[in-house]
C-alpha positions in Angstrom: 3.8 12.6 -18.2 6.4 9.5 -18.4 6.9 8.1 -15.1 9.2 5.1 -16.3 12.2 6.5 -14.5 10.7 6.1 -11.2 8.7 2.9 -11.1 7.4 0.0 -13.2 9.5 -2.7 -14.8 12.2 -0.3 -15.5 12.8 0.1 -11.6 15.2 -2.7 -11.2 17.0 -2.4 -14.3 17.5 1.2 -14.6 21.3 1.5 -13.9 21.8 -1.5 -16.4 20.1 0.7 -19.1 22.1 3.9 -18.4 25.5 2.0 -18.0 26.5 3.9 -15.3 28.8 1.5 -13.5 32.3 1.3 -11.7 34.4 -1.9 -10.7 35.2 0.1 -7.4 31.9 1.4 -6.5 28.4 2.0 -7.7 28.5 5.5 -9.4 25.3 7.3 -8.5 25.4 10.0 -11.5 27.9 11.4 -14.0 29.4 14.9 -13.8 26.7 17.6 -13.5 26.0 20.9 -11.7 23.2 23.3 -11.3 23.6 27.0 -10.6 20.7 27.5 -8.2 19.8 26.3 -4.6 18.3 24.0 -3.6 18.4 22.6 -7.3 15.7 21.3 -9.7 14.9 17.6 -9.9 13.6 17.8 -13.4 17.3 18.9 -14.8 19.1 15.9 -13.1 20.5 12.8 -15.1 19.6 10.1 -14.2 16.4 11.1 -12.6 16.2 10.2 -8.9 14.0 7.0 -8.3 11.3 8.3 -5.6 8.9 5.4 -5.6 9.3 1.8 -5.0 6.4 0.0 -6.8 6.7 -2.9 -4.4 6.0 -0.6 -1.4 2.3 -1.2 -0.5 0.6 1.0 1.9 -1.4 -0.6 4.8 -3.2 2.3 6.1 -0.5 3.4 8.7 -1.3 7.1 8.0 -4.8 6.9 7.1 -6.6 10.5 7.4 -3.3 11.9 9.0 -2.3 15.3 7.7 1.3 15.8 6.9 3.3 19.0 6.2 6.5 18.1 4.5 8.8 21.0 3.6 10.7 20.8 0.3 8.8 17.8 -0.7 8.6 19.2 -4.2 11.6 16.9 -5.0 14.4 14.8 -3.4 13.7 13.1 0.1 10.7 15.0 0.6 9.1 13.9 -2.4 9.9 10.2 -1.6 8.3 10.6 1.7 5.1 12.4 0.3 4.7 9.5 -2.1 5.0 6.9 0.7 2.9 8.9 2.9 0.3 8.9 0.3 0.3 5.2 -0.1 -0.4 5.1 3.7 -3.4 7.2 3.4 -2.1 10.6 4.4 -3.1 14.0 3.0 0.0 15.9 2.1 0.9 19.7 2.3 4.0 20.9 0.4 5.7 24.1 1.1 8.3 24.8 -1.4 10.7 27.5 -2.6 10.3 28.3 -6.2 10.7 24.8 -7.9 7.4 25.1 -9.6 7.8 22.4 -12.2 9.1 19.8 -9.7 6.3 20.7 -7.3 3.5 20.3 -10.0 5.0 16.8 -11.0 4.8 15.7 -7.4 1.3 16.9 -7.0 0.3 15.1 -10.0 1.9 12.0 -9.1 0.4 12.2 -5.6 -3.1 12.6 -7.4 -2.4 9.7 -9.7 -2.2 7.5 -6.5 -5.5 8.7 -5.5 -4.0 11.2 -2.8 -4.5 15.0 -2.0 -1.8 17.6 -2.1 -1.7 21.3 -1.2 1.4 23.3 -2.7 2.4 26.4 -1.1 5.3 28.3 -2.7 7.3 30.7 -0.3 10.6 31.0 1.7 10.6 29.1 5.0 13.1 31.4 6.5 10.3 34.0 6.5 8.4 33.8 9.7 5.2 35.1 8.1 5.3 32.3 5.3 5.8 29.8 8.1 2.6 31.1 9.8 0.8 31.1 6.5 1.5 27.3 5.9 -0.1 26.5 9.2 -3.1 28.7 8.5 -3.5 27.3 5.1 -3.2 23.7 6.3 -5.8 24.3 9.1 -8.2 26.1 6.7 -7.7 23.2 4.1 -7.7 20.1 6.4 -8.5 21.2 9.9 -5.6 19.5 11.7 -1.9 18.8 11.6 -0.6 15.4 12.6 2.9 15.3 11.1 5.5 17.8 10.5 8.7 17.0 8.4 11.4 19.7 8.6 13.0 18.5 5.3 13.9 21.8 3.4 17.6 23.0 3.4 20.3 24.4 1.4 24.0 23.7 1.3 27.1 25.2 -0.2 30.4 23.9 -0.9 33.5 25.9 0.3 37.0 24.8 0.5 37.7 26.8 3.8 36.0 29.0 6.5 37.6 32.1 4.8 35.5 31.6 1.8 32.2 31.4 3.4 30.8 34.9 3.1 28.5 36.5 5.9 25.5 36.3 3.3 26.1 32.6 2.7 26.4 31.7 6.5 23.2 33.9 7.0 21.3 32.1 4.2 22.3 28.6 5.5 21.3 29.5 9.1 18.1 31.0 8.2 16.8 28.2 5.8 18.1 25.2 7.8 17.6 26.6 11.4 15.2 29.6 11.5 13.0 27.9 8.9 12.4 24.7 11.0 12.2 27.0 14.4 9.6 29.1 12.9 7.5 26.4 11.5 7.5 24.0 14.4 6.6 26.9 16.7 3.8 27.8 14.4 2.6 24.2 14.2 2.8 23.2 17.9 -0.6 24.7 19.0 -2.3 22.3 16.8 -0.4 19.1 17.5 -2.2 16.6 19.6 -1.3 13.5 21.4 0.3 11.0 19.0 1.8 13.7 16.6 5.2 13.4 15.1 7.9 15.8 14.2 10.7 14.7 12.1 13.9 16.7 11.5 16.6 16.2 8.7 20.0 16.3 10.0 22.8 14.7 7.9 25.6 12.2 7.9 28.0 15.3 7.5 27.3 16.3 11.2 28.8 13.0 12.5 32.2 12.9 10.5 32.4 16.9 10.2 32.6 17.5 6.3 35.3 20.1 5.9 33.7 21.6 2.8 30.4 22.0 4.3 31.3 23.9 7.6 28.1 26.0 7.7 25.8 23.3 6.6 27.4 20.9 9.2 26.8 23.6 11.9 23.2 23.8 11.1 22.6 20.1 11.0 24.4 19.6 14.3 22.0 22.3 15.8 19.1 20.3 14.5 20.2 17.1 16.4 20.3 19.3 19.6 16.9 20.9 19.0 15.5 17.4 18.2 16.8 16.2 21.4 15.7 19.1 23.5 12.3 19.3 22.0 11.6 15.7 22.5 12.2 15.8 26.2 9.9 19.0 26.3 6.9 17.5 24.4 7.4 13.9 25.7 4.6 14.1 28.4 2.3 15.5 25.6 2.8 12.2 23.6 4.3 14.1 20.9 7.4 12.6 19.4 10.3 14.4 17.9 13.0 12.6 15.9 15.7 13.1 13.3 17.0 11.3 10.3 20.8 11.6 9.2 20.8 10.7 5.6 23.9 9.9 3.8 24.4 10.8 0.2 21.2 10.4 -1.6 20.7 11.4 -5.2 18.7 14.6 -4.8 18.8 18.2 -6.3 20.9 19.3 -3.2 23.9 17.5 -4.7 24.5 18.8 -8.1 23.2 22.1 -6.7 26.1 22.1 -4.1 29.2 20.2 -5.3 31.4 21.1 -8.2 30.7 18.7 -11.0 33.8 16.4 -10.6 32.5 15.5 -7.2 29.3 14.0 -8.4 30.5 10.6 -9.5 32.2 9.7 -6.2 29.3 10.7 -3.9 28.8 7.6 -1.7 31.9 6.1 -2.2 33.1 6.3 1.3 30.0 4.4 2.5 30.7 0.8 3.5 28.1 -0.2 0.9 30.1 1.8 -1.5 27.5 3.7 -3.1 25.0 6.5 -2.9 21.2 5.8 -2.6 18.1 7.0 -4.4 15.4 8.7 -2.3 12.9 5.9 -2.3 15.3 4.0 -0.1 14.6 6.5 2.9 10.9 6.7 2.5 10.2 3.8 4.9 12.1 5.5 7.6 9.8 8.5 7.4 6.8 6.3 7.5 8.2 4.3 10.6 8.7 7.7 12.5 5.5 9.1 11.5 3.4 6.2 12.4 2.5 4.2 15.4 5.2 1.8 14.8 7.6 4.1 16.4 5.2 4.8 19.4 8.1 4.5 21.9 10.8 6.2 20.0 11.5 9.8 20.7 14.8 12.1 20.7 16.6 9.7 18.4 18.6 10.2 15.1 18.3 7.4 12.7 21.4 6.9 10.4 20.5 5.8 6.9 24.0 6.1 5.2 24.9 2.8 3.8 27.6 2.3 6.7 29.6 5.4 6.1 29.4 6.1 9.9 28.6 3.5 12.4 27.9 3.6 16.1 
């Protein structure tokens, strides 16, 4: 497998080679779209950069066991790679993106890490229980839970959101997080960390993602309430609200004409690659954030501030 797109000497000059530039802002990718949710990374152009070759692990997560939903690709994949470098064992529940999942597993193994893949629908309570049971059977414990998996659908107005779409968005983004967190809690001990994925769209109210924004706002409330509930058990609960990162969710959601402008509204005038979020996951999962709970970290290039 050729990993030139994600690390090595090509890492810093990748965009120079593709010629994808703009005088107004840095274009993340050309027009493209996918027809299925939550999208396939192997179909994207350019391929997302998920590993920073200059990131060197220092044992911050040595012998920890981390469940990262949707880590077959995108932000979850970047977290899984960084966690592997820090010494963690990785469990990846994913939907049906088998090619992406196998690529992630092979990459983790190339770093000397361990990875358990579990395919299924996290909106299914039984599958969430299976994730936990499989993790305990394989590794005997759970130290970190990252609720990363999600779906989003672009619709111009509320009237265009079907009951089926609303139900699906709620069940994947909220029910899945609820089911899996509840199933995991009996196995979490003092020092454990839960990280939930919200979104920058929650904080400015994207008008074309009404149902998605609703779920991501609910995740903020869930994070804060659960953080208080678990604080005295020394189980920390935090959230990340990413801006526009180049992940399969983008071409799977937006009309193709929207893709080149993603990230243009950020103060840094660009979208971001998944590797740029990986250290934030490590920070919240490790003892570096031992006094941080109930917080939402905003990695958005300055799209919203304050």
